[in-house]
Structures are given as structure tokens and as C-alpha cells.
C-alpha positions as CSV (number, residue, x, y, z in Angstrom):
1,M,-5.0,20.3,45.7
2,I,-7.1,18.4,42.9
3,S,-10.3,17.2,44.4
4,L,-11.6,13.6,43.8
5,K,-14.6,15.0,42.1
6,T,-12.4,16.8,39.4
7,V,-10.5,13.6,38.9
8,S,-13.5,11.6,38.4
9,E,-14.9,14.1,36.0
10,R,-11.8,14.1,34.0
11,D,-11.9,10.2,33.9
12,A,-15.5,10.2,32.9
13,I,-14.7,12.6,30.0
14,E,-11.8,10.6,28.8
15,A,-14.0,7.3,29.1
16,G,-16.6,9.1,27.0
17,V,-14.1,10.1,24.4
18,A,-12.7,6.6,24.1
19,T,-16.3,5.2,23.7
20,N,-17.0,7.6,21.0
21,V,-13.8,6.8,19.2
22,R,-14.6,3.0,19.4
23,R,-18.1,3.8,18.1
24,S,-16.9,5.9,15.3
25,L,-14.3,3.3,14.2
26,F,-16.9,0.5,14.5
27,W,-19.4,2.2,12.0
28,M,-16.6,3.1,9.7
29,V,-15.6,-0.5,9.3
30,V,-19.1,-1.7,9.1
31,V,-20.1,0.9,6.3
32,A,-16.8,0.3,4.5
33,L,-17.3,-3.5,4.4
34,A,-21.0,-3.1,3.4
35,L,-20.0,-0.9,0.4
36,R,-17.3,-3.2,-0.7
37,L,-19.4,-6.4,-0.4
38,A,-22.2,-4.8,-2.4
39,L,-19.9,-4.2,-5.2
40,V,-18.4,-7.7,-5.0
41,A,-21.8,-9.0,-5.9
42,F,-21.7,-7.2,-9.1
43,L,-18.1,-7.7,-10.0
44,Y,-17.1,-11.2,-9.1
45,P,-18.2,-12.8,-12.4
46,E,-15.2,-11.1,-14.1
47,R,-12.9,-13.3,-12.0
48,L,-14.6,-16.4,-13.3
49,N,-13.7,-15.9,-16.9
50,P,-12.2,-19.2,-18.1
51,D,-10.0,-17.6,-20.8
52,R,-6.3,-18.6,-20.6
53,D,-7.1,-21.1,-17.9
54,H,-8.8,-18.6,-15.4
55,W,-5.8,-16.2,-15.6
56,R,-8.1,-13.3,-14.5
57,F,-8.6,-15.2,-11.2
58,A,-5.4,-13.9,-9.4
59,G,-3.0,-14.3,-12.2
60,E,0.3,-15.6,-11.0
61,T,-0.9,-15.8,-7.4
62,G,-3.7,-18.1,-8.4
63,R,-1.3,-20.3,-10.4
64,I,1.0,-20.7,-7.4
65,A,-2.0,-21.4,-5.0
66,Q,-3.2,-24.0,-7.5
67,S,0.2,-25.7,-7.4
68,I,0.2,-25.7,-3.6
69,V,-3.1,-27.4,-3.5
70,A,-2.0,-29.9,-6.2
71,G,1.1,-30.9,-4.0
72,R,3.7,-29.4,-6.3
73,G,4.7,-26.8,-3.6
74,F,5.4,-23.1,-4.1
75,S,5.9,-23.3,-8.0
76,S,4.6,-22.7,-11.5
77,P,3.5,-19.1,-11.7
78,F,2.5,-19.2,-15.3
79,Q,1.3,-22.0,-17.6
80,G,2.0,-25.6,-16.8
81,S,4.3,-27.1,-14.3
82,T,7.5,-25.1,-14.5
83,G,9.1,-25.8,-11.1
84,P,9.8,-23.7,-7.9
85,T,9.4,-20.0,-8.0
86,A,10.2,-17.0,-6.0
87,I,8.6,-14.5,-8.2
88,M,6.4,-13.3,-5.3
89,P,6.7,-13.7,-1.5
90,P,4.7,-16.6,0.1
91,F,2.1,-15.1,2.3
92,Y,-0.8,-14.2,-0.1
93,P,-0.5,-17.2,-2.5
94,S,-0.5,-19.4,0.7
95,L,-3.5,-17.7,1.8
96,L,-5.3,-18.2,-1.4
97,A,-4.2,-21.8,-1.4
98,G,-6.1,-22.1,1.9
99,V,-9.2,-20.8,0.2
100,F,-8.7,-23.2,-2.7
101,R,-8.4,-26.1,-0.4
102,L,-11.8,-25.2,1.3
103,F,-13.8,-24.1,-1.7
104,E,-11.9,-25.7,-4.6
105,V,-9.8,-24.2,-7.3
106,Y,-11.1,-21.4,-9.4
107,T,-14.8,-21.7,-8.3
108,K,-17.4,-19.2,-7.7
109,A,-17.3,-19.7,-3.9
110,S,-13.5,-19.3,-3.9
111,A,-13.9,-15.9,-5.7
112,L,-16.5,-14.7,-3.5
113,V,-14.5,-15.7,-0.3
114,T,-11.3,-14.2,-1.5
115,L,-12.9,-10.9,-2.6
116,S,-14.8,-10.8,0.6
117,L,-11.4,-11.2,2.6
118,D,-9.9,-8.5,0.4
119,S,-12.9,-6.2,1.2
120,L,-12.4,-7.0,4.9
121,F,-8.7,-6.0,4.7
122,S,-9.7,-2.7,3.1
123,A,-12.4,-2.0,5.6
124,L,-10.1,-2.8,8.5
125,T,-7.7,-0.2,7.1
126,C,-10.1,2.5,8.4
127,I,-8.7,1.8,11.8
128,P,-5.0,2.6,11.2
129,V,-6.1,5.6,9.0
130,F,-8.1,7.0,11.8
131,L,-5.4,6.4,14.4
132,I,-2.5,7.7,12.3
133,A,-4.5,11.0,11.7
134,Q,-5.5,11.2,15.4
135,R,-1.9,10.8,16.7
136,S,-0.4,13.3,14.2
137,F,-3.2,15.9,13.6
138,G,-6.0,15.4,16.2
139,G,-9.6,14.0,16.4
140,R,-11.2,16.1,13.8
141,A,-8.8,15.1,11.1
142,A,-9.0,11.5,12.2
143,V,-12.8,11.5,11.7
144,W,-12.4,13.0,8.3
145,A,-9.8,10.6,7.3
146,G,-11.5,7.6,8.5
147,W,-14.7,8.4,6.7
148,A,-12.8,9.3,3.6
149,W,-11.1,6.0,3.5
150,T,-14.7,4.4,4.0
151,F,-15.9,6.0,0.7
152,F,-12.5,6.2,-1.1
153,P,-13.2,5.0,-4.7
154,H,-10.1,3.1,-5.3
155,A,-10.1,1.5,-1.9
156,I,-13.7,0.3,-2.7
157,F,-13.1,-0.8,-6.3
158,F,-9.7,-2.7,-6.0
159,S,-10.8,-4.6,-3.0
160,A,-14.1,-5.7,-4.5
161,D,-12.7,-6.5,-8.0
162,F,-9.0,-7.4,-7.9
163,I,-7.8,-10.7,-6.4
164,W,-4.3,-9.7,-5.5
165,V,-2.1,-8.9,-2.5
166,T,-2.9,-5.1,-2.9
167,T,-5.4,-4.6,-0.1
168,L,-3.6,-6.7,2.4
169,A,-0.4,-4.8,1.7
170,T,-2.2,-1.6,2.2
171,L,-3.5,-2.6,5.5
172,M,0.0,-3.9,6.6
173,L,1.8,-0.7,5.4
174,A,-0.9,1.4,7.4
175,L,-0.3,-0.7,10.4
176,L,3.5,-0.4,10.2
177,F,3.3,3.3,9.6
178,L,1.2,3.6,12.8
179,A,3.5,1.4,14.9
180,A,6.4,3.3,13.6
181,L,5.0,6.6,15.0
182,H,4.9,5.1,18.4
183,L,8.5,3.9,18.3
184,E,9.8,7.4,18.9
185,D,8.4,7.6,22.5
186,S,8.5,3.9,23.4
187,T,11.2,2.6,25.9
188,R,9.9,-0.9,25.7
189,V,12.1,-3.2,23.8
190,A,9.3,-5.7,23.5
191,L,7.4,-3.1,21.4
192,W,10.4,-2.8,19.1
193,I,10.6,-6.6,18.8
194,G,6.9,-6.8,17.9
195,F,7.5,-4.1,15.3
196,G,10.3,-6.2,13.8
197,V,8.1,-9.3,13.5
198,L,5.3,-7.2,12.0
199,T,7.8,-5.7,9.5
200,G,9.1,-9.2,8.6
201,T,5.5,-10.3,8.0
202,G,4.8,-7.2,5.9
203,D,7.9,-8.1,3.8
204,L,6.4,-11.7,3.2
205,I,3.2,-10.1,2.1
206,D,4.8,-7.4,-0.2
207,P,8.4,-6.2,-0.1
208,V,7.1,-2.9,-1.1
209,V,7.1,-2.1,2.6
210,L,10.9,-1.9,2.5
211,S,10.7,1.4,0.4
212,V,9.4,3.1,3.5
213,I,9.8,1.3,6.8
214,P,13.7,1.2,7.1
215,L,14.0,4.9,6.6
216,L,11.0,5.5,8.8
217,V,12.7,3.6,11.6
218,L,16.0,5.4,10.9
219,W,14.2,8.8,11.4
220,M,12.7,7.6,14.7
221,C,16.2,6.5,15.9
222,C,17.4,9.9,15.0
223,R,14.6,11.5,17.0
224,R,15.5,9.4,20.0
225,L,19.2,10.3,19.7
226,Q,18.1,14.0,19.7
227,K,16.3,13.4,22.9
228,K,19.3,11.5,24.4
229,Q,17.1,8.4,24.5
230,H,18.5,4.8,24.0
231,W,17.9,3.7,20.4
232,F,20.6,1.1,19.4
233,V,19.5,-1.8,21.4
234,P,15.8,-1.5,20.5
235,A,16.6,-0.9,16.7
236,L,18.9,-4.0,16.9
237,A,16.2,-6.0,18.6
238,A,13.8,-5.0,15.8
239,A,16.2,-5.9,13.1
240,L,16.9,-9.3,14.6
241,A,13.2,-10.0,15.0
242,C,12.6,-9.0,11.3
243,G,15.4,-11.3,10.1
244,A,14.1,-14.2,12.2
245,T,10.7,-13.8,10.7
246,L,12.2,-13.7,7.1
247,A,14.7,-16.5,7.8
248,P,12.4,-19.6,6.8
249,W,11.5,-18.1,3.4
250,M,15.2,-17.2,2.7
251,I,16.4,-20.5,3.7
252,R,13.8,-22.1,1.4
253,N,14.9,-20.0,-1.4
254,Y,18.6,-20.9,-1.0
255,R,17.8,-24.6,-0.8
256,V,15.7,-24.5,-3.9
257,F,17.8,-22.1,-6.0
258,H,21.3,-22.7,-4.5
259,T,21.8,-18.9,-4.4
260,F,20.6,-16.0,-2.2
261,V,17.2,-14.9,-3.0
262,P,16.2,-12.6,-0.2
263,L,12.3,-12.1,-0.9
264,R,11.6,-12.4,-4.6
265,D,13.6,-12.6,-7.9
266,N,11.5,-10.8,-10.4
267,F,13.1,-7.4,-10.5
268,G,14.8,-8.1,-13.8
269,L,11.6,-8.9,-15.4
270,E,9.9,-5.8,-14.1
271,L,12.8,-3.7,-15.3
272,Y,12.5,-5.3,-18.7
273,V,8.7,-4.9,-19.0
274,G,9.1,-1.0,-18.5
275,N,12.3,-0.6,-20.6
276,N,12.0,-2.5,-23.8
277,G,11.7,0.4,-26.4
278,N,7.9,0.3,-26.4
279,T,6.4,3.3,-24.6
280,W,2.8,3.6,-25.8
281,H,1.7,2.1,-22.4
282,F,3.2,2.2,-19.0
283,A,3.4,-1.7,-19.2
284,P,3.0,-2.7,-22.8
285,G,1.9,-6.3,-23.5
286,G,4.1,-8.8,-25.3
287,F,7.0,-8.6,-22.9
288,H,5.9,-10.9,-20.1
289,P,5.6,-14.8,-19.9
290,S,1.9,-14.4,-19.0
291,S,1.1,-12.6,-22.2
292,T,3.4,-14.0,-24.9
293,D,4.7,-17.4,-26.0
294,R,8.0,-16.0,-26.8
295,E,8.8,-15.0,-23.3
296,M,7.1,-18.1,-21.8
297,N,9.1,-20.4,-23.9
298,E,12.4,-18.8,-22.9
299,Y,11.3,-18.9,-19.3
300,V,10.7,-22.6,-19.6
301,Q,13.8,-23.3,-21.4
302,I,16.4,-21.5,-19.2
303,G,14.6,-21.6,-15.8
304,E,13.4,-18.8,-13.6
305,L,16.6,-17.2,-12.2
306,A,18.5,-17.3,-15.6
307,Y,15.5,-15.9,-17.3
308,M,15.3,-13.0,-14.8
309,K,19.0,-12.3,-15.2
310,H,18.7,-12.3,-19.0
311,K,15.7,-9.8,-18.8
312,Q,17.7,-7.5,-16.5
313,A,20.7,-7.7,-18.9
314,Q,18.4,-6.7,-21.8
315,A,16.8,-3.8,-20.1
316,V,20.1,-2.5,-18.7
317,A,21.8,-2.7,-22.2
318,L,18.8,-0.7,-23.6
319,I,19.0,2.0,-20.8
320,K,22.9,2.3,-21.4
321,A,22.2,2.7,-25.1
322,H,19.6,5.4,-24.7
323,P,20.1,7.2,-21.3
324,G,18.2,10.3,-22.4
325,D,15.1,8.3,-23.4
326,F,15.3,6.4,-20.0
327,A,15.5,9.6,-18.1
328,E,12.5,10.9,-20.0
329,L,10.6,7.8,-19.5
330,S,11.4,7.9,-15.7
331,L,9.9,11.3,-15.5
332,R,6.8,10.0,-17.3
333,R,6.5,7.2,-14.9
334,A,6.9,9.5,-11.9
335,L,4.1,11.8,-13.3
336,Y,2.0,8.6,-13.8
337,M,2.4,7.6,-10.0
338,W,1.4,11.1,-8.8
339,T,-1.4,11.9,-11.3
340,N,-2.3,8.7,-13.1
341,L,-1.5,10.6,-16.5
342,W,0.2,8.5,-19.1
343,S,-1.2,9.4,-22.5
344,F,-4.4,10.7,-24.2
345,S,-3.8,8.8,-27.5
346,R,-6.6,6.8,-28.9
347,R,-4.8,3.5,-28.6
348,Y,-4.0,4.1,-25.0
349,L,-7.5,5.3,-24.0
350,E,-9.0,2.1,-25.7
351,A,-6.8,0.2,-23.5
352,E,-7.3,2.2,-20.3
353,P,-10.8,3.9,-20.6
354,L,-11.1,4.8,-16.9
355,D,-7.9,6.9,-17.0
356,P,-9.6,10.4,-17.4
357,P,-11.6,10.2,-14.2
358,N,-8.7,8.5,-12.4
359,I,-6.5,11.3,-13.5
360,F,-8.9,13.8,-11.8
361,L,-9.2,11.8,-8.6
362,C,-5.5,11.0,-8.3
363,T,-4.2,14.5,-9.0
364,A,-6.9,16.1,-6.6
365,L,-5.8,13.8,-3.8
366,T,-2.1,14.4,-4.5
367,A,-2.6,18.1,-4.5
368,L,-4.5,18.0,-1.1
369,A,-2.0,15.5,0.2
370,L,1.0,17.8,-0.5
371,A,-1.0,20.7,1.0
372,G,-1.5,18.7,4.1
373,L,2.3,17.8,4.1
374,R,3.3,21.4,3.9
375,R,1.1,22.2,6.9
376,A,2.6,19.2,8.7
377,F,6.1,20.7,8.2
378,Q,4.8,24.0,9.5
379,R,4.2,22.3,12.7
380,G,7.8,21.0,12.7
381,A,9.9,18.4,11.0
382,S,8.9,15.8,13.6
383,S,5.3,16.1,12.3
384,G,6.1,16.2,8.6
385,M,9.1,14.0,8.0
386,P,7.5,10.6,8.5
387,Y,4.9,11.5,5.9
388,A,7.5,12.9,3.5
389,I,9.4,9.6,3.7
390,A,6.3,7.6,2.8
391,L,5.2,9.9,0.0
392,F,8.4,10.4,-1.8
393,F,10.4,7.2,-1.3
394,F,7.5,4.6,-1.8
395,P,7.1,5.1,-5.5
396,M,10.8,5.4,-6.4
397,V,11.4,1.9,-7.6
398,Y,8.4,2.3,-10.1
399,Y,10.3,5.2,-11.6
400,V,12.8,2.9,-13.0
401,T,10.8,-0.2,-13.6
402,H,7.2,0.4,-14.5
403,P,4.0,1.4,-12.8
404,Q,0.5,0.0,-12.7
405,D,-2.7,1.6,-11.6
406,Y,-2.7,-0.6,-8.4
407,Y,1.0,0.0,-7.5
408,R,0.1,3.3,-5.7
409,R,-2.7,1.7,-3.7
410,P,-0.6,0.7,-0.5
411,I,0.4,4.3,0.1
412,D,-3.1,5.7,-0.4
413,P,-3.9,5.8,3.3
414,I,-1.1,8.3,3.9
415,F,-2.5,10.5,1.0
416,V,-6.0,10.2,2.5
417,V,-4.7,11.3,6.0
418,L,-2.8,14.3,4.7
419,A,-5.7,15.3,2.6
420,A,-8.1,15.1,5.4
421,Y,-5.6,17.2,7.5
422,A,-5.4,19.9,4.8
423,V,-9.2,20.1,4.6
424,T,-9.8,20.3,8.4
425,S,-7.0,22.8,9.0
426,W,-8.4,25.0,6.2
427,M,-11.9,24.8,7.9
428,Q,-10.3,25.6,11.3
429,D,-8.5,28.6,9.7
430,R,-11.7,30.0,8.2
431,A,-13.5,29.5,11.5
432,R,-10.7,31.4,13.4
433,L,-10.8,34.1,10.9
434,A,-14.5,34.5,11.2
435,L,-14.3,34.7,14.9
436,S,-11.4,37.2,14.7
437,Q,-13.4,39.4,12.4
438,L,-16.4,39.4,14.7
439,Q,-14.2,40.3,17.7
440,T,-12.5,43.0,15.8
441,H,-15.9,44.4,14.4
442,P,-18.7,43.9,16.9
443,S,-21.0,45.5,14.6
444,L,-20.8,42.5,12.4
445,A,-22.1,40.2,15.1
446,Q,-25.0,42.5,15.7
447,Q,-26.0,42.6,11.9
448,L,-25.7,38.7,11.9
449,T,-27.9,38.3,15.0
450,P,-31.6,37.8,14.0
């Protein structure tokens, strides 16, 4: 019979552990936010450059936010007033529009507030990073992963310098990944419905979550089926909740464009930017309405949907005419997404001077993450498969369109978790090996004793 004293001692230990976890997470977030805000103080002037009517202040997102504040609705992602758009989903431009309403358009205050919000999103990502690692690989890996994210250079730089949806999308994808891990063991339909709403919200932030989450849910359903647990009703509830969350945006797009536009309409343009016969850069200039009058004039003359269809037709024609070149280019894009390596030509390095250190950081993180993934699979498919889905399916759309240095950022938390697991598991292996040697050869212990 278990004594009341034993139970109380166990409860006290668990309460102490929970307190330590909360304290660790608190300091991770505080330090992460402080680092990012400190960098904001040095980098924010770059966003105030008036060139091209403040284009460096959030690009298309800034233009749409400006249109919302001016009363023109969700429209005009480039120069001038060009009418309704679905070039990006609504969440982040609407958030930026709220900042513009409070602090005016393209001002120093708006830049500081927006970059501070992005820094906060990045700092809060410490929490799902810690909890993902804790659930999958234990407390030690969680601590390493959380602090690694706190000091992760890409997370610090992009949140403090880049006004874009990237840091919010990173936080959302990490939260969705964490929530998905809990679906396998949850019998509560309410949790699945909440997950569906969260997924729909993530889609309205950045549809890149669709590259991971549906397959992750499918895997969790398969796991539940193997355990002879109910899966169909919870999965259906999640899908309906997600659809209900997306419905207002889809209805808006249908009413505006008179055709079905699920989340965004820019795939044809992205395909064209990466497949136009020019390969010196992963996204060469001169093929986007934001950077050349030729494309902008066409966009204005024929309208957004027709323009996107024409760009897709041009890209597909080139791909069909040169399938071998397309295959080679896709391999280069894949290599870039995993290592940040594109070219060492003088022209390219003048355009991307930070690539050499980025190549080292990105490649090292990839190597550690793949080592962590291998160890996860050694524990069993149930441990490794969710991470494999995230790592290998997330970048696939960029293999056929084009990459950017910030496109990989939303999946960085998964790389960091796996890298932390690889490091901590190696440390544990070395400790076990040292202990085994001491037990096998007691004389070694005597020699090491002072």
C-alpha cells in the first residue's frame, strides 16, 4: 500500500519540476526578446528608406496595409491603386494595417512597433520549441532546444530586421506541430476542433503550413487506427473547423474575383520568377511587378488573375521546352534550401554577401538535425515520422518555384529541436560509455580519484 507521505513527496517533486520548467521558459523568452529588441534599435532605420515609396517597409504587405487604412480594402500590393488582391492571405497585412492606424503609415513608430511585435513572436517561439523537445526527447533536450532558439542567429536577425509574416508563421507552425503531437493520444473531439481552428488561422497567416499539417494529421490518424482508437469523427471535426475558419476569406475571394481562389493566387508568378531562363540568382530581378516596369504594366493592363495565369503559362512552357534544365535547377534549389549554397560567382556574392557564413550555419544545422532524426527513428517510427514529414515535405514547393533565404525560417524550430536532441544524446552516450569503462576497469576510477 502506498503511503500518504510517498504520494505527497511525489506530488512535491512534480510541482517542483513544473515550477522549474515555467521558470526556464520565462527566462528563455525574456532573454530572447531582449536580444531581438536590442538589435531592432540598430536595424530599424533600414525599414525607413523612402526609396520606391518605402518599399523596404514590408513590400507588398505594407502596400496592402496602406490600402486598408486608406479605405480601399484589401488591394493594391504594388504601385498605385490597382484593385483587389489575393496575392497573400489576410492576417498579417491586416495586423500591419492596425499598426498603421495607430502609429500612421510608414513612420518610425510603426517600424519600431512592428519589429517589436515580430521580435515578440520569435521570442515566444521558445515555448513550443521547448515543449516539442520535451514531449519527444525529454527535459535535457528541451532545455538545450529552448536556449538554442533563444540565441539562434536567423531567428534573431529576421525578427529584428524584416517586416514580413515570417516570424509569426514560424510561431504558428511550431504551435501546430506541438498540437499535432498531442492528437495521437487525445480522445477529446474539442481538442481536434481547436486544432482545426488553429490550422485555419495558420493558413490565413501563411499557407505554407499546408505543406506539413495535413500529412502530420494523416500520420496521427494512422497511429490511432493502429491502436484501434476512434479517428474518423475527430479528424472530420478538425477539417470542418478548419474549413469554417477559412470560409470568410474564400467567400470574399469568390465575390471579388468571381472564381475560386482558396487562399492566395500568386503561384503562377512564383513559378515564373524561378523559371524564366535566368539562373545566376535563385530569384533573379526583373521578373516581378515590384522590380520592373514591364511586369508592372502587364499586371495593371490585364488584371491580377489573368496576369498570374499568363506567368504560369510562360513558366510551364519553358519547363516543357527544357525539362533537363528544370530538373537540374530543381536540384540546385533543393541544395539551397538545405545548405544555403547557390553560387560562389562574383556577381552572386556581391548581391548576397552574407551567404558564406550562412552556408556554414545552415549546413551545420542540417547535419545535426539529420543526425537527430536518425536517432529519433532508432527510437521507433512513432518518434521519427512527424519530424521527417516536417523536414522533407515543407520545402518541396520551393524546389519547383524558387527559394529565398527567409523561406526556410518557419521550419527552423524543428531543425533546432532535432539538433538539440542529437547533441544531448551524444553527450549521454559519452557519459554512459565513461561510466561503463569505470565499472569494467575499477583501477581507472582509483587513478582518477585525487
